[in-house]
C-alpha positions in Angstrom: 54.4 262.0 -34.8 53.3 258.7 -36.7 56.1 259.3 -39.2 58.5 259.4 -36.4 57.1 256.1 -35.1 57.6 254.4 -38.9 61.1 256.0 -39.3 61.9 254.5 -35.7 60.5 250.8 -36.4 61.8 251.1 -40.0 65.5 251.5 -38.0 64.9 248.5 -36.2 64.0 246.3 -38.4 67.0 247.1 -40.5 69.4 247.0 -37.6 67.9 243.3 -36.8 67.7 242.1 -40.4 71.5 243.5 -40.5 71.9 241.0 -37.6 70.4 237.9 -39.0 72.3 238.8 -42.3 75.7 238.7 -40.1 74.7 235.8 -38.4 74.2 234.0 -41.8 77.5 234.9 -43.3 79.3 234.1 -40.2 77.5 230.5 -40.2 78.5 229.8 -43.6 81.9 231.1 -43.2 82.6 229.0 -40.5 80.5 225.6 -42.3 83.0 226.5 -45.6 86.3 226.6 -43.4 84.9 223.0 -41.2 87.1 220.8 -43.1 90.1 222.5 -44.3 92.8 220.2 -42.7 95.6 221.3 -40.9 97.6 218.1 -40.9 98.2 215.0 -42.9 96.4 212.0 -40.5 98.8 209.0 -41.6 97.3 205.6 -42.2 97.6 203.8 -38.8 97.5 207.1 -36.3 96.0 205.8 -33.4 96.7 208.9 -31.3 93.2 210.8 -30.9 95.0 214.3 -30.4 96.6 214.2 -33.8 93.0 213.5 -35.2 91.8 216.5 -33.2 93.8 218.9 -35.0 91.9 218.7 -38.2 88.2 217.7 -36.0 88.6 220.0 -33.4 84.9 220.0 -32.3 84.7 216.4 -32.4 87.7 215.6 -30.7 86.7 218.5 -27.7 83.1 216.3 -27.3 85.2 213.4 -26.9 87.6 214.3 -24.3 84.1 215.0 -22.6 83.7 211.1 -22.2 86.5 211.7 -19.4 83.8 212.9 -16.9 82.5 210.0 -14.8 79.8 212.2 -12.9 76.5 210.6 -14.6 75.2 207.6 -12.7 71.5 206.1 -14.3 69.8 203.1 -12.7 71.4 200.7 -14.8 74.4 202.5 -16.1 76.2 206.0 -16.8 79.9 206.8 -16.5 80.7 206.2 -13.0 82.7 203.0 -12.0 80.2 200.6 -10.0 81.9 197.4 -8.2 79.4 194.8 -9.2 80.3 192.5 -7.5 79.6 194.3 -4.3 76.4 195.4 -5.6 75.0 191.6 -6.5 77.1 189.4 -4.5 75.3 186.1 -6.4 77.7 186.9 -9.4 80.6 185.8 -7.3 79.4 182.3 -7.1 77.9 182.3 -10.8 81.7 183.0 -12.1 83.1 180.6 -9.6 86.7 179.3 -11.5 86.5 182.3 -13.9 88.3 185.7 -13.6 85.2 187.6 -13.3 84.4 186.3 -9.5 87.6 188.5 -8.5 86.6 192.0 -10.2 83.7 193.2 -12.3 83.0 196.9 -12.4 80.5 198.9 -14.5 82.8 200.6 -17.4 83.9 204.3 -17.0 83.7 204.6 -21.1 85.9 204.9 -23.7 88.1 207.1 -22.4 89.1 204.7 -19.7 89.6 201.6 -21.9 93.3 200.9 -21.6 93.3 202.4 -17.5 90.7 200.1 -16.6 92.3 197.0 -18.1 95.5 197.8 -16.1 93.8 197.8 -13.1 91.3 195.1 -13.0 92.3 192.2 -11.5 91.2 190.0 -14.2 94.3 191.1 -15.9 96.4 189.5 -13.1 99.6 190.6 -12.5 102.3 189.3 -15.0 106.7 189.7 -14.5 107.3 190.0 -18.2 105.7 190.1 -21.4 105.3 186.1 -22.0 103.8 185.9 -18.4 100.0 186.3 -17.3 96.3 184.3 -18.3 95.2 186.6 -20.8 96.3 186.6 -24.9 96.5 189.8 -26.4 93.0 189.0 -28.3 91.7 190.7 -24.9 93.1 193.9 -26.5 90.9 193.5 -29.4 88.5 196.0 -28.6 90.3 198.6 -26.4 92.4 200.9 -28.9 93.2 202.2 -32.5 96.5 200.4 -31.6 95.1 197.5 -32.5 94.3 197.8 -36.1 98.0 199.4 -36.7 99.3 196.2 -34.6 97.6 193.8 -37.0 98.2 196.0 -40.1 102.3 195.3 -39.3 102.7 192.0 -38.1 99.2 190.7 -39.2 95.6 189.6 -37.9 96.7 185.6 -36.7 99.9 186.9 -35.4 98.5 189.8 -33.2 96.0 187.1 -31.8 99.0 184.6 -31.1 100.6 187.0 -28.9 100.0 187.6 -24.7 98.5 190.5 -23.3 101.4 191.5 -21.4 103.4 191.9 -24.3 101.2 194.3 -25.9 101.0 196.5 -22.8 104.0 198.9 -24.2 102.2 199.0 -27.5 98.1 199.4 -26.7 98.3 202.7 -25.0 95.6 205.1 -27.0 91.9 204.9 -25.6 89.2 203.8 -27.8 89.1 206.8 -30.4 89.2 208.1 -34.0 91.2 205.7 -36.2 88.8 202.7 -34.8 85.7 204.0 -37.2 87.3 206.5 -39.4 88.8 206.2 -42.6 91.6 209.0 -42.5 91.7 209.8 -46.1 88.1 210.6 -46.1 86.3 210.4 -42.8 84.1 207.6 -44.0 83.2 205.2 -41.2 85.0 201.8 -41.7 85.2 198.3 -39.9 88.7 197.9 -38.2 88.4 194.7 -36.4 88.1 192.0 -39.3 85.9 189.8 -36.7 82.9 191.5 -37.6 83.7 191.1 -41.4 84.5 187.4 -40.9 81.6 187.3 -39.4 79.3 188.7 -41.8 81.1 186.7 -44.7 79.9 183.1 -42.2 76.4 184.8 -42.4 76.6 184.9 -46.5 76.7 188.7 -46.0 78.8 191.2 -47.7 79.5 194.3 -45.1 80.5 196.5 -48.1 77.3 196.6 -49.2 75.9 198.4 -45.5 74.5 201.9 -45.9 75.9 204.8 -44.2 72.7 204.8 -41.2 73.8 200.6 -41.3 77.2 201.7 -40.6 76.5 204.2 -37.7 75.8 200.9 -35.4 78.3 198.7 -37.3 81.3 200.5 -36.2 79.8 199.8 -33.0 79.3 195.9 -33.3 82.7 195.9 -33.8 83.1 195.4 -30.4 79.4 195.9 -28.3 78.3 191.7 -28.9 78.7 188.4 -28.2 82.3 187.1 -29.5 84.9 184.0 -28.0 88.1 182.8 -28.7 88.4 180.3 -31.4 91.3 177.9 -31.3 90.6 175.2 -33.8 90.2 178.3 -36.7 91.8 176.4 -39.5 95.2 177.9 -40.1 95.8 179.6 -36.5 95.1 176.2 -34.7 96.1 176.9 -30.9 95.9 180.8 -31.6 92.9 182.4 -29.5 91.2 183.9 -32.6 88.4 186.1 -32.2 85.0 185.4 -33.6 81.4 186.1 -33.5 79.0 183.1 -33.4 76.6 184.3 -35.9 76.3 181.6 -38.4 73.0 180.6 -36.8 71.8 183.7 -36.3 71.4 186.5 -34.1 69.3 185.2 -31.3 69.8 183.8 -27.7 69.5 180.2 -28.9 71.0 180.3 -32.4 74.6 181.3 -30.6 73.7 178.8 -28.1 73.3 176.1 -30.1 76.5 176.8 -32.1 78.2 176.9 -28.9 76.9 173.2 -27.8 77.3 172.3 -31.7 81.3 172.7 -31.5 81.7 171.8 -27.8 82.9 174.9 -26.6 83.0 176.2 -23.4 84.7 179.3 -21.1 85.5 177.5 -18.0 84.3 174.8 -16.3 82.5 176.1 -13.2 84.4 175.3 -9.6 81.2 174.5 -7.9 78.8 172.2 -10.4 81.8 171.5 -13.0 79.4 172.3 -15.4 81.1 173.7 -18.8 80.3 177.1 -18.7 79.3 179.9 -21.4 80.2 183.2 -20.3 78.1 186.2 -22.5 80.4 189.3 -23.0 78.1 191.8 -24.2 75.8 191.1 -26.7 74.5 194.8 -27.2 74.0 194.9 -30.9 72.2 191.4 -31.1 69.5 192.5 -28.7 69.4 195.8 -30.0 68.4 194.3 -33.3 65.7 192.8 -31.5 64.0 196.3 -30.0 61.9 198.6 -31.4 64.5 201.3 -32.1 66.2 199.4 -34.7 63.1 198.1 -36.3 62.5 201.8 -37.7 65.7 202.4 -38.8 67.3 204.2 -35.7 71.2 203.7 -35.5 73.3 203.3 -32.0 74.6 207.2 -33.3 71.3 208.2 -33.5 71.1 208.2 -29.4 74.2 207.7 -28.1 75.9 210.5 -30.6 73.4 212.5 -31.5 74.0 215.6 -33.8 74.9 218.8 -32.3 75.8 222.5 -33.4 78.0 225.1 -32.4 77.7 228.1 -34.4 77.0 227.0 -38.1 78.5 223.6 -37.7 76.3 220.9 -37.1 78.2 217.7 -36.2 78.2 214.6 -34.7 78.7 214.6 -30.8 81.7 212.6 -29.9 80.8 212.4 -26.1 79.6 208.9 -25.9 77.3 208.0 -23.5 74.0 207.2 -21.9 71.4 209.2 -23.9 69.4 209.7 -20.2 72.5 212.3 -19.7 71.5 214.1 -23.1 67.6 213.1 -23.4 67.3 217.1 -25.2 69.5 215.6 -28.0 68.9 212.3 -28.3 65.3 211.2 -27.1 63.3 214.2 -27.4 64.3 214.4 -31.1 61.4 212.1 -31.7 59.8 211.6 -28.6 57.5 214.7 -27.5 57.2 213.7 -23.8 59.2 215.4 -20.8 62.3 214.3 -19.8 61.4 213.4 -16.4 58.5 211.2 -18.0 60.8 209.4 -20.6 63.3 208.5 -17.7 61.0 207.2 -15.5 59.7 204.9 -18.7 63.2 203.6 -19.1 63.8 203.3 -15.3 60.2 201.2 -15.2 61.2 198.9 -17.8 64.7 198.0 -16.3 63.3 197.9 -12.8 60.9 194.9 -14.2 63.7 193.1 -16.3 66.0 193.1 -12.7 63.2 191.8 -11.0 63.5 188.6 -12.4 67.2 188.2 -13.1 67.4 188.2 -9.5 65.0 185.4 -9.2 66.7 183.8 -12.3 70.2 184.3 -10.0 69.1 182.7 -6.9 67.9 179.6 -8.9 71.1 178.9 -10.2 73.1 179.8 -7.5 70.9 177.1 -5.8 71.9 174.9 -8.7 75.4 175.0 -8.6 75.9 174.2 -4.7 73.3 171.5 -4.9 75.3 170.2 -8.3 78.1 170.3 -5.9 76.5 168.3 -3.5 75.5 165.4 -5.8 79.3 165.1 -7.0 80.7 165.4 -3.1 77.7 162.5 -2.9 79.2 160.1 -5.5 77.2 161.4 -8.6 78.6 159.9 -11.9 79.1 162.1 -14.9 76.6 160.5 -16.7 73.8 161.0 -13.8 74.8 164.6 -14.2 75.3 165.6 -17.9 71.9 166.9 -18.5 71.9 168.4 -15.2 74.7 170.6 -15.7 74.2 171.4 -19.7 70.5 172.9 -18.2 72.6 174.8 -15.8 74.9 175.7 -18.6 72.1 177.0 -20.8 70.1 178.9 -17.8 73.3 180.9 -16.9 73.8 181.3 -20.2 70.6 183.5 -20.6 70.9 185.0 -17.7 74.5 186.4 -18.6 73.1 187.1 -22.1 70.8 189.8 -20.2 73.2 191.0 -17.5 76.2 191.6 -19.8 74.3 193.5 -22.5 74.8 196.8 -21.6 71.2 198.6 -22.0 69.5 195.6 -23.6 66.4 196.0 -21.0 65.6 198.9 -22.7 66.8 198.7 -26.3 64.6 195.2 -26.5 62.1 194.9 -23.5 60.3 191.9 -25.1 63.5 189.9 -25.7 64.7 190.5 -22.2 61.7 189.4 -20.6 61.4 186.1 -23.0 65.0 184.9 -22.5 65.0 185.5 -18.9 61.7 183.3 -18.9 63.2 180.6 -20.9 66.5 180.8 -18.4 64.5 180.5 -15.1 62.5 177.5 -16.7 65.8 175.9 -17.5 67.0 176.4 -14.2 64.2 174.7 -12.4 64.5 172.0 -14.3 68.0 171.5 -13.2 67.3 171.9 -9.5 64.3 169.4 -10.4 66.9 166.7 -12.0 68.8 167.7 -8.9 66.2 166.4 -6.2 65.8 163.4 -7.8 69.4 162.7 -8.1 70.0 163.9 -4.2 67.4 161.4 -2.9 68.6 158.7 -4.9 72.0 159.4 -3.5 70.4 159.2 0.1 70.0 162.6 0.6 66.6 163.6 1.2 66.6 167.5 3.0 67.2 170.6 1.5 71.2 171.6 0.7 72.7 174.1 3.3 73.2 177.5 1.8 76.3 179.3 2.5 76.0 183.0 3.0 77.0 185.0 0.3 75.4 188.1 1.6 78.6 190.2 0.8 81.7 190.1 -2.1 83.8 189.7 0.5 82.2 186.1 2.0 81.4 184.7 -1.2 84.8 185.3 -2.7 86.0 183.5 0.2 83.4 180.9 -0.1 84.4 179.9 -3.5 88.4 180.0 -2.2 89.9 182.7 -3.8 92.6 185.1 -1.4 91.7 188.5 -2.5 94.4 189.9 -0.7 97.0 188.0 -2.2 95.4 189.0 -5.4 95.6 192.5 -4.7 98.6 192.4 -3.7 100.0 191.1 -6.6 98.1 193.7 -9.0 99.7 196.8 -6.9 103.2 194.9 -7.1 102.7 195.2 -10.7 101.5 198.6 -10.8 103.9 199.8 -9.0 106.8 198.3 -10.6 106.3 196.6 -14.1 103.4 198.9 -15.6 105.6 201.7 -15.5 108.4 200.4 -17.0 106.0 199.2 -19.8 104.2 202.5 -20.1 107.9 204.3 -20.5 108.8 201.9 -23.6 105.4 203.2 -24.9 106.1 206.6 -24.3 109.5 206.4 -26.1 108.1 204.7 -28.9 105.3 207.3 -29.6 108.1 210.0 -29.2 109.8 208.3 -32.7 106.6 208.8 -34.3 106.4 212.6 -34.1 103.4 214.8 -35.4 101.8 214.5 -38.5 102.7 216.4 -41.5 101.4 219.8 -41.6 99.1 220.5 -44.8 100.8 223.0 -46.9 98.8 226.6 -47.3 100.7 227.4 -50.5 98.8 227.6 -53.9 
């Protein structure tokens, strides 16, 4: 009986070992053939589906960025009307296109479509029309490095947004970050290379781990359009203001020294700065960057399928993928990790709202001072305080995930912004009194986006009508041009299997 049991156990063990050996062999076989190409990817191939022929797993995971179902406390992939959620922003951006339309982006997959739909891109009727320069396409598509290579960097920036609608059609993807010859990470946007040069650094000496953040820093940064760049005067030349450093004060000084402003506020007449999305700069001040963690470690963690380990190209909030992102290092339960993130974000948001309230009042009080006959000399220091305070607010508001990436730095910046805004209001109280106004300035009802937009003088019905006309009549024609142009490109050359 004992021998019979031993025989059965031996058979079971041998069977299981056979399964294990078969699995190992299959995994090795899968890994062996992972990178056998089926097509030759062209130098400036912008079409992600063509890259997907060689890298199907990465492409399939990239296509998951089309999913817009996840929403967190302060992020996710769902489209959110930020002006509806916080109408104060309408007043803060009075006179600037963001007061018309500001939605939380749905992710890389929708980069082109969302820009078509935005009221900020207006409703051009021809390719020379519209307020936006070609530079506004810079981070939206792998078609951009293609066009820069074909026509020149400065020549691309010198164009209009409208003339490139039929050229820039492929959403952010493979060619933005990878060399088609060897798939190494590469920088395709000259603004980042030029920013490093301005700081006396050589981006080519960056490590692979650094590159896993720098490819993101091509776009997720603060920038401005430099119309005074030597050799490109009058062109909206994309530039990162990093010469003095990455801190909010460093970039503020850079802008102040060159007398740059994005727009003049419609109410206060302050020379304003619009922060873009200084994600990389704020990330650098946080504990994760200090520990050597890259953007890709959390937003594009490794995953395994069969015998394949590869980078998950479903770029998304780590909170929708806690097991593969956060819990690789942190052993806490998912609910606790998410609660920790939300706690930091909620506390930062409390102070951000306080700063917004003070800034709205400062703009309106400054408008009252002008109405009462204030001079430019009397307003100069006040407007500079408003400029600096709102720059700090926008720096924190525009940074995606900044209150998690670096909560200490976000708290510091908001604190200094509150101090600047309060200083502006103290000066305004004194000036208003000197002008004969000794009572609180009446504040408008801006409790909804519609009320706030009406207050600053926007005709939203006309703006929406114009946009719909563009989408119904002009846009389809330009997209047909793009379709015909890409049809001529054909497919990439199939790799020969002959030996």
